[in-house]
C-alpha positions as a printed NumPy array, in Angstrom:
array([[ -0.392,   0.153,  -0.035],
       [  1.793,   3.467,  -0.459],
       [  2.181,   5.737,   2.111],
       [  0.638,   9.319,   1.748],
       [  2.021,  10.664,   5.444],
       [  4.544,  13.265,   4.579],
       [  6.093,  12.342,   8.122],
       [  6.579,   9.128,   7.224],
       [  8.028,   9.893,   3.407],
       [ 11.81 ,   7.893,   3.568],
       [ 14.576,  10.64 ,   3.946],
       [ 12.358,  13.837,   4.895],
       [ 12.437,  14.863,   8.679],
       [  9.566,  14.456,  10.33 ],
       [ 10.639,  16.951,  13.245],
       [  7.826,  19.6  ,  13.962],
       [  8.148,  23.012,  12.423],
       [  6.514,  26.127,  13.9  ],
       [  3.934,  27.174,  11.362],
       [  0.69 ,  28.556,  12.838],
       [ -1.027,  29.395,   9.608],
       [ -3.765,  26.496,   8.546],
       [ -4.542,  27.395,   4.863],
       [ -7.537,  25.602,   4.828],
       [ -8.855,  27.004,   1.376],
       [ -5.726,  25.574,  -0.123],
       [ -5.653,  22.666,   1.459],
       [ -9.363,  21.866,   0.302],
       [ -8.576,  23.053,  -3.503],
       [ -4.959,  20.56 ,  -3.409],
       [ -7.073,  17.856,  -2.451],
       [ -9.718,  18.101,  -4.968],
       [ -7.021,  18.922,  -7.726],
       [ -5.126,  15.706,  -6.225],
       [ -8.424,  13.826,  -6.382],
       [ -8.747,  14.527,  -9.619],
       [ -4.832,  12.698, -11.   ],
       [ -4.439,   9.807, -12.309],
       [ -2.898,   6.817, -10.403],
       [ -2.386,   6.117,  -7.289],
       [  1.567,   6.748,  -7.336],
       [  1.297,  10.045,  -9.086],
       [ -1.305,  11.048,  -5.857],
       [  1.046,  10.198,  -3.804],
       [  4.273,  12.045,  -4.915],
       [  2.071,  15.077,  -5.745],
       [  0.498,  15.694,  -2.219],
       [  4.13 ,  14.661,  -0.633],
       [  5.753,  17.032,  -3.183],
       [  3.407,  20.11 ,  -2.877],
       [  3.44 ,  20.27 ,   0.898],
       [  7.246,  19.149,   1.242],
       [  8.403,  22.934,   2.168],
       [  5.12 ,  23.739,   4.166],
       [  5.241,  20.505,   6.536],
       [  8.55 ,  20.386,   6.883],
       [ 10.654,  23.389,   6.118],
       [  8.744,  26.313,   7.379],
       [  9.352,  28.339,  10.555],
       [  6.669,  31.408,  11.125],
       [  8.925,  33.318,  13.842],
       [  7.829,  36.212,  16.162],
       [  8.358,  39.082,  13.961],
       [  5.805,  37.394,  11.117],
       [  8.626,  36.943,   8.869],
       [  9.081,  33.244,   7.81 ],
       [ 12.384,  31.268,   7.744],
       [ 12.45 ,  28.477,   5.117],
       [ 14.727,  25.625,   5.546],
       [ 16.07 ,  24.265,   2.168],
       [ 15.668,  20.647,   3.369],
       [ 18.159,  18.503,   4.654],
       [ 20.369,  21.666,   5.394],
       [ 19.46 ,  23.83 ,   8.209],
       [ 20.078,  26.994,   6.467],
       [ 18.135,  29.358,   3.918],
       [ 19.125,  30.03 ,   0.9  ],
       [ 17.555,  33.255,  -0.669],
       [ 17.354,  31.337,  -4.232],
       [ 15.706,  28.129,  -3.024],
       [ 13.15 ,  29.52 ,  -0.695],
       [ 12.083,  31.515,  -3.309],
       [ 11.212,  28.771,  -5.537],
       [ 10.246,  26.901,  -2.464],
       [  6.534,  28.755,  -1.873],
       [  5.996,  29.253,  -6.069],
       [  3.336,  26.087,  -6.183],
       [  1.524,  28.295,  -3.434],
       [  1.083,  31.472,  -5.098],
       [ -1.877,  30.618,  -7.246],
       [ -3.909,  29.757,  -3.945],
       [ -2.777,  33.523,  -2.329],
       [ -6.087,  34.946,  -3.727],
       [ -8.212,  32.347,  -2.292],
       [ -6.33 ,  31.765,   1.261],
       [ -5.003,  34.316,   3.22 ],
       [ -2.182,  32.44 ,   4.845],
       [ -0.172,  31.736,   1.974],
       [ -0.429,  35.671,   1.708],
       [  1.119,  35.713,   5.146],
       [  3.734,  33.089,   4.283],
       [  4.57 ,  34.945,   1.146],
       [  4.833,  38.102,   2.802],
       [  6.565,  36.881,   5.751],
       [  9.192,  35.005,   3.539],
       [  9.446,  37.785,   1.583],
       [ 10.258,  40.309,   5.008],
       [ 12.662,  37.761,   5.924],
       [ 14.711,  37.558,   2.302],
       [ 15.138,  41.485,   2.567],
       [ 16.668,  41.714,   6.03 ],
       [ 19.17 ,  38.905,   4.532],
       [ 20.144,  40.957,   1.978],
       [ 20.936,  44.148,   3.745],
       [ 22.602,  42.152,   6.148],
       [ 25.046,  40.834,   3.28 ],
       [ 24.246,  41.025,  -0.317],
       [ 27.019,  38.925,  -1.23 ],
       [ 25.748,  36.034,   0.898],
       [ 23.672,  33.188,  -0.241],
       [ 22.685,  31.439,   2.796],
       [ 21.479,  32.342,   6.164],
       [ 21.006,  30.936,   9.356],
       [ 17.571,  31.296,  11.59 ],
       [ 19.273,  32.945,  14.415],
       [ 22.978,  34.617,  14.8  ],
       [ 24.115,  31.382,  15.864],
       [ 27.43 ,  31.798,  13.588],
       [ 26.832,  28.238,  11.883],
       [ 27.978,  27.173,   8.319],
       [ 31.061,  27.942,   6.478],
       [ 33.249,  30.173,   8.944],
       [ 36.785,  28.63 ,   7.686],
       [ 36.259,  30.193,   4.887],
       [ 38.622,  33.388,   3.766],
       [ 36.421,  36.257,   2.713],
       [ 36.262,  40.258,   3.325],
       [ 33.149,  40.481,   5.538],
       [ 31.403,  38.093,   7.829],
       [ 28.393,  37.728,   9.89 ],
       [ 26.604,  35.246,  12.518],
       [ 23.733,  35.631,  10.227],
       [ 25.82 ,  34.065,   7.6  ],
       [ 25.793,  30.043,   6.887],
       [ 27.397,  30.916,   3.302],
       [ 28.95 ,  33.35 ,   1.338],
       [ 29.079,  32.644,  -2.252],
       [ 28.09 ,  35.944,  -4.489],
       [ 25.656,  34.243,  -7.111],
       [ 23.342,  37.064,  -9.017],
       [ 20.48 ,  34.635,  -8.658],
       [ 20.568,  34.815,  -5.005],
       [ 19.734,  38.402,  -5.269],
       [ 17.208,  38.483,  -8.352],
       [ 14.983,  34.912,  -6.908],
       [ 13.493,  37.417,  -4.304],
       [ 12.492,  40.259,  -5.997],
       [ 11.184,  37.443,  -8.817],
       [  9.163,  35.97 ,  -6.398],
       [  7.524,  39.583,  -5.001],
       [  6.869,  40.772,  -8.854],
       [  5.087,  37.058,  -9.534],
       [  3.179,  37.78 ,  -6.139],
       [  2.06 ,  41.486,  -6.963],
       [  1.186,  40.729, -10.549],
       [ -1.462,  37.535,  -9.111],
       [ -2.954,  39.74 ,  -6.017],
       [ -2.75 ,  43.076,  -7.127],
       [ -1.088,  43.59 ,  -3.742],
       [  2.355,  45.664,  -3.907],
       [  2.544,  46.199,   0.048],
       [  5.433,  44.129,  -0.335],
       [  7.37 ,  46.829,  -1.793],
       [  7.716,  48.393,   1.687],
       [ 10.764,  49.949,   3.45 ],
       [ 12.766,  46.53 ,   3.949],
       [ 12.305,  45.998,  -0.242],
       [ 13.532,  49.525,  -0.609],
       [ 16.519,  49.133,   1.419],
       [ 17.048,  45.632,  -0.001],
       [ 17.11 ,  46.867,  -3.527],
       [ 19.672,  49.699,  -2.642],
       [ 21.971,  47.478,  -1.843],
       [ 21.198,  44.921,  -4.776],
       [ 21.794,  47.71 ,  -6.81 ],
       [ 24.822,  48.826,  -5.093],
       [ 26.162,  45.341,  -5.687],
       [ 25.302,  44.534,  -9.384],
       [ 26.926,  48.06 , -10.015],
       [ 29.73 ,  46.911,  -8.294],
       [ 30.265,  43.828, -10.326],
       [ 29.776,  45.231, -13.092],
       [ 33.248,  46.475, -12.443],
       [ 34.836,  43.087, -10.393],
       [ 38.728,  44.09 , -10.752],
       [ 38.619,  47.814, -10.533],
       [ 35.745,  48.505,  -7.412],
       [ 34.615,  45.306,  -5.445],
       [ 36.346,  44.386,  -1.937],
       [ 34.774,  41.172,  -2.47 ],
       [ 36.738,  37.755,  -2.033],
       [ 36.001,  34.358,  -1.245],
       [ 38.197,  31.282,  -1.205],
       [ 37.941,  27.814,   1.207],
       [ 41.674,  26.807,   1.631],
       [ 40.755,  24.065,   4.313],
       [ 38.796,  22.327,   1.725],
       [ 40.825,  21.972,  -1.674],
       [ 38.614,  19.562,  -2.47 ],
       [ 35.617,  21.703,  -3.231],
       [ 36.845,  24.501,  -5.61 ],
       [ 36.387,  27.904,  -4.728],
       [ 37.64 ,  31.401,  -6.401],
       [ 41.444,  31.495,  -7.   ],
       [ 43.502,  34.172,  -7.592],
       [ 43.75 ,  35.182,  -3.701],
       [ 39.745,  34.576,  -3.98 ],
       [ 39.064,  37.464,  -6.242],
       [ 38.458,  34.949,  -9.162],
       [ 39.836,  34.539, -12.94 ],
       [ 40.56 ,  37.409, -14.514],
       [ 37.615,  39.32 , -16.809],
       [ 37.422,  42.361, -19.068],
       [ 34.87 ,  44.631, -18.966],
       [ 31.146,  43.255, -20.721],
       [ 28.739,  45.658, -19.012],
       [ 27.376,  41.997, -17.562],
       [ 27.809,  41.553, -13.622],
       [ 30.467,  39.246, -12.561],
       [ 29.573,  36.381, -10.657],
       [ 31.644,  34.335,  -8.115],
       [ 29.704,  31.035,  -8.239],
       [ 26.991,  29.324, -10.412],
       [ 23.486,  28.244,  -8.915],
       [ 25.02 ,  24.961,  -7.704],
       [ 27.084,  26.674,  -5.545],
       [ 30.286,  25.479,  -7.76 ],
       [ 32.723,  28.271,  -8.526],
       [ 32.153,  29.569, -12.395],
       [ 34.904,  28.753, -14.66 ],
       [ 34.388,  32.111, -16.255],
       [ 33.049,  35.093, -14.272],
       [ 30.175,  35.915, -15.996],
       [ 27.703,  33.856, -15.867],
       [ 25.272,  34.268, -18.965],
       [ 21.962,  33.013, -17.605],
       [ 21.991,  34.897, -14.163],
       [ 22.996,  38.039, -15.876],
       [ 19.656,  37.391, -18.253],
       [ 17.841,  36.652, -15.15 ],
       [ 18.634,  39.718, -13.709],
       [ 17.405,  42.096, -16.858],
       [ 14.077,  40.001, -16.549],
       [ 13.407,  41.565, -12.561],
       [ 14.81 ,  44.947, -13.351],
       [ 12.86 ,  45.333, -16.292],
       [  9.782,  44.368, -14.439],
       [ 11.167,  46.994, -11.531],
       [ 11.688,  49.721, -14.204],
       [  7.762,  49.009, -15.791],
       [  6.098,  49.232, -12.552],
       [  8.755,  51.666, -10.718],
       [  5.357,  54.054, -10.228],
       [  3.28 ,  51.213,  -8.331],
       [  6.557,  50.393,  -6.364],
       [  7.451,  53.473,  -5.518],
       [ 10.915,  53.931,  -6.405],
       [ 12.58 ,  56.817,  -6.139],
       [ 13.944,  58.747,  -9.138],
       [ 17.493,  58.405,  -8.335],
       [ 17.507,  54.902,  -7.612],
       [ 15.108,  54.304, -10.807],
       [ 18.072,  55.878, -13.243],
       [ 20.834,  53.738, -11.301],
       [ 18.523,  50.603, -12.01 ],
       [ 17.829,  51.565, -15.463],
       [ 21.885,  52.042, -15.994],
       [ 22.918,  48.665, -14.693],
       [ 20.239,  47.1  , -16.744],
       [ 21.345,  48.455, -19.612],
       [ 24.489,  47.663, -19.594],
       [ 23.497,  44.222, -18.661],
       [ 21.43 ,  44.028, -21.87 ],
       [ 24.706,  45.606, -23.951],
       [ 27.006,  43.029, -22.748],
       [ 24.278,  40.309, -23.491],
       [ 23.643,  41.584, -27.035],
       [ 27.68 ,  41.566, -27.191],
       [ 29.176,  38.36 , -25.397],
       [ 26.3  ,  36.183, -24.849],
       [ 26.006,  34.079, -28.521],
       [ 28.633,  32.159, -29.917],
       [ 28.841,  30.519, -33.448],
       [ 29.272,  26.801, -33.294],
       [ 29.127,  24.139, -36.145],
       [ 25.514,  23.695, -35.331],
       [ 24.448,  27.369, -35.424],
       [ 24.347,  30.388, -32.996],
       [ 23.779,  29.322, -29.42 ],
       [ 24.087,  30.964, -25.922],
       [ 27.062,  30.337, -23.96 ],
       [ 27.276,  29.619, -20.266],
       [ 29.99 ,  31.788, -19.074],
       [ 32.162,  34.015, -20.448],
       [ 35.52 ,  36.034, -19.47 ],
       [ 34.99 ,  38.952, -21.745],
       [ 38.404,  38.18 , -23.016],
       [ 37.745,  35.558, -25.432],
       [ 37.028,  32.48 , -23.995],
       [ 33.738,  30.696, -23.352],
       [ 32.   ,  27.72 , -21.527],
       [ 29.459,  25.961, -23.838],
       [ 27.409,  24.014, -21.01 ],
       [ 24.353,  23.792, -19.344],
       [ 23.858,  23.26 , -15.619],
       [ 20.708,  21.639, -14.021],
       [ 20.484,  24.197, -11.536],
       [ 18.519,  27.74 , -12.181],
       [ 19.138,  30.081, -13.711],
       [ 19.982,  27.577, -16.7  ],
       [ 19.95 ,  28.415, -20.123],
       [ 17.418,  25.447, -20.434],
       [ 15.102,  27.731, -18.275],
       [ 14.98 ,  30.738, -19.795],
       [ 11.371,  30.734, -20.947],
       [ 10.402,  29.984, -17.424],
       [ 12.249,  32.467, -15.954],
       [ 10.621,  34.866, -18.457],
       [ 13.342,  35.577, -20.721],
       [ 12.411,  34.658, -24.253],
       [  9.38 ,  32.668, -25.566],
       [  9.643,  29.045, -25.845],
       [ 10.025,  29.045, -29.512],
       [ 12.506,  31.637, -30.058],
       [ 14.829,  30.39 , -32.519],
       [ 18.099,  31.237, -30.385],
       [ 16.863,  29.072, -27.496],
       [ 15.51 ,  26.525, -29.439],
       [ 18.939,  26.105, -30.989],
       [ 20.679,  26.   , -27.65 ],
       [ 17.753,  23.699, -26.306],
       [ 18.869,  21.24 , -28.933],
       [ 22.388,  21.585, -27.78 ],
       [ 21.794,  21.415, -23.896],
       [ 19.415,  18.425, -24.665],
       [ 22.756,  16.186, -26.689],
       [ 25.606,  14.717, -25.886],
       [ 27.797,  17.986, -26.86 ],
       [ 26.482,  19.291, -23.328],
       [ 29.098,  17.614, -21.235],
       [ 26.742,  17.871, -18.8  ],
       [ 24.137,  15.728, -20.556],
       [ 23.526,  12.12 , -20.072],
       [ 21.274,   9.11 , -21.45 ],
       [ 21.715,   6.225, -19.553],
       [ 19.53 ,   2.906, -18.565],
       [ 16.96 ,   4.518, -16.65 ],
       [ 16.794,   8.398, -17.863],
       [ 18.053,  10.863, -19.494],
       [ 18.64 ,  14.514, -18.642],
       [ 20.977,  17.506, -17.552],
       [ 23.619,  16.996, -14.616],
       [ 25.731,  19.381, -13.366],
       [ 29.674,  19.071, -11.789],
       [ 27.959,  19.508,  -8.616],
       [ 27.33 ,  16.063,  -8.572],
       [ 29.18 ,  13.073,  -9.333],
       [ 29.298,  11.953, -12.836],
       [ 26.05 ,  10.347, -14.954],
       [ 23.849,  11.915, -11.956],
       [ 20.661,  13.251, -13.605],
       [ 18.538,  16.382, -11.511],
       [ 15.077,  16.116, -10.897],
       [ 15.272,  19.936, -11.349],
       [ 16.23 ,  19.636, -14.74 ],
       [ 13.471,  17.289, -15.826],
       [ 11.382,  19.607, -14.393],
       [ 12.495,  22.588, -16.467],
       [ 12.69 ,  20.479, -19.399],
       [  9.099,  19.935, -18.693],
       [  8.43 ,  23.61 , -18.206],
       [  9.673,  24.501, -20.978],
       [  8.494,  22.23 , -23.589],
       [  5.635,  22.84 , -25.7  ],
       [  6.091,  19.204, -27.317],
       [  3.133,  17.033, -25.672],
       [  5.415,  13.68 , -26.128],
       [  8.449,  15.069, -24.256],
       [  6.694,  16.747, -21.672],
       [  4.732,  13.543, -21.153],
       [  7.834,  11.407, -21.21 ],
       [  9.567,  14.299, -18.557],
       [  6.895,  13.302, -16.32 ],
       [  7.46 ,   9.884, -16.706],
       [ 10.929,  10.371, -15.541],
       [ 10.106,  12.278, -12.966],
       [  7.795,   9.645, -11.73 ],
       [  9.883,   6.466, -12.388],
       [ 12.971,   7.783, -10.266],
       [ 12.063,   8.63 ,  -6.953],
       [ 13.355,   5.298,  -5.589],
       [ 10.657,   4.535,  -4.534],
       [ 10.596,   7.151,  -1.226],
       [  7.807,   9.277,  -3.034],
       [  9.522,  12.641,  -3.228],
       [ 12.043,  14.222,  -5.42 ],
       [ 15.892,  13.899,  -4.94 ],
       [ 18.872,  16.664,  -5.943],
       [ 20.827,  13.98 ,  -8.438],
       [ 20.521,  10.633,  -9.306],
       [ 22.392,   7.556, -11.291],
       [ 21.215,   7.737, -14.919],
       [ 21.359,   3.966, -14.651],
       [ 20.174,   3.009, -11.268],
       [ 17.934,   6.065,  -9.762],
       [ 18.562,   4.268,  -6.404],
       [ 21.582,   5.81 ,  -6.298],
       [ 20.629,   9.624,  -5.456],
       [ 21.895,  12.652,  -3.714],
       [ 19.808,  14.506,  -1.13 ],
       [ 16.657,  12.392,  -0.196],
       [ 15.324,  15.521,   1.346],
       [ 15.404,  18.742,  -1.336],
       [ 12.129,  20.584,  -0.924],
       [ 13.544,  22.703,  -4.412],
       [ 12.987,  19.758,  -6.696],
       [  9.45 ,  18.683,  -5.036],
       [  8.293,  22.003,  -5.848],
       [  9.226,  22.007,  -9.215],
       [  7.675,  18.331,  -9.687],
       [  4.358,  20.103,  -8.598],
       [  4.231,  22.714, -10.689],
       [  4.819,  20.615, -13.331],
       [  1.786,  18.297, -13.007],
       [ -0.187,  21.455, -12.375],
       [  1.393,  23.274, -15.514],
       [ -0.199,  19.755, -17.532],
       [ -3.122,  19.534, -15.844],
       [ -3.649,  23.447, -16.411],
       [ -3.143,  22.74 , -19.974],
       [ -5.335,  20.059, -20.246],
       [ -2.632,  17.127, -20.598],
       [ -3.751,  13.751, -19.276],
       [ -2.188,  13.707, -15.622]])
């Protein structure tokens, strides 16, 4: 018999978390949705994955803010936490609990950004936990890890924007938001001139098995491009070259929205001018440096240094080149995107694996031949091909290793060899993939 109790899902914590919001309306609607799905296993997976974050990783704090564990790591990532609530957003207009959840999370995220815009992950309290052996130019007891990643600053903005678009509630763009936005813009502009203006360094010399920035923590040389320098990928792996193309593209998405909605968001004129200046430079840099000509035609590069070097690959983590339509950067049928997608989903991408159990995109972050559930879900969400989408759903559901939840990576020949048994980001994307198929009239 299939087990439908979240607290008993193998690999997922059953430790209680404080979450006083009851989400009655959402739970009722999700229950009806789940009942409409085909097959006991799909119902089990959807229920477990949908509620994974809410029931096992959400902490409602006394000040009304929300701390969100990534899963099996006792810290909150700005990136992961933003995605972890995306499946709940559609219910915000019928459930005040969802509104309080998202607004509480944004409040916490903006607070953290003001502490350190270069950090990617934070502690529940100022407990000084995390990677305290790292060599860096600033430290705080709030910071778990200080790997600078553009997307860590983009994701909270993206979440706030999606929330406002759906609910017409612009109250999330408050004083805390403006303070965080000021930090974000300062950081982005500084990192457009990384070697000239930035004080940021980061390395992990006591653990050489985990590569970090070389050149005394400053990173490899780059030329000026107008792009924002980026130390680490969304996988938290060090960049080969300092300009990560999909993350810069993501930055234009969130900056474009803020520019278009500046009157609703009440961005001061001087801040708006700075935002537009930064965004303009990034777009000019993308136009000049993002596209590479190959034997297969023009495609987007994953990374460049502005000195003539390019990294042609894609990584499972988002922002990725595969995820560009999901992020809102381009349409799914954009010719340049489709050509890039063809490259990504082929052996030409060094992190694309085709095995006995599955095929899809992996990452240097995990062992060789490990495919990521995140990448399969993103492939589904960015495809207009019904057969491809159905195959992606089949792969997601046949590679859970009978755990009833998604994982980080799994071996393409044997899904029972996997990493991270409790990974809320992947769970959320599975739930979103099923919902997307259902909404588009596909049989699930």
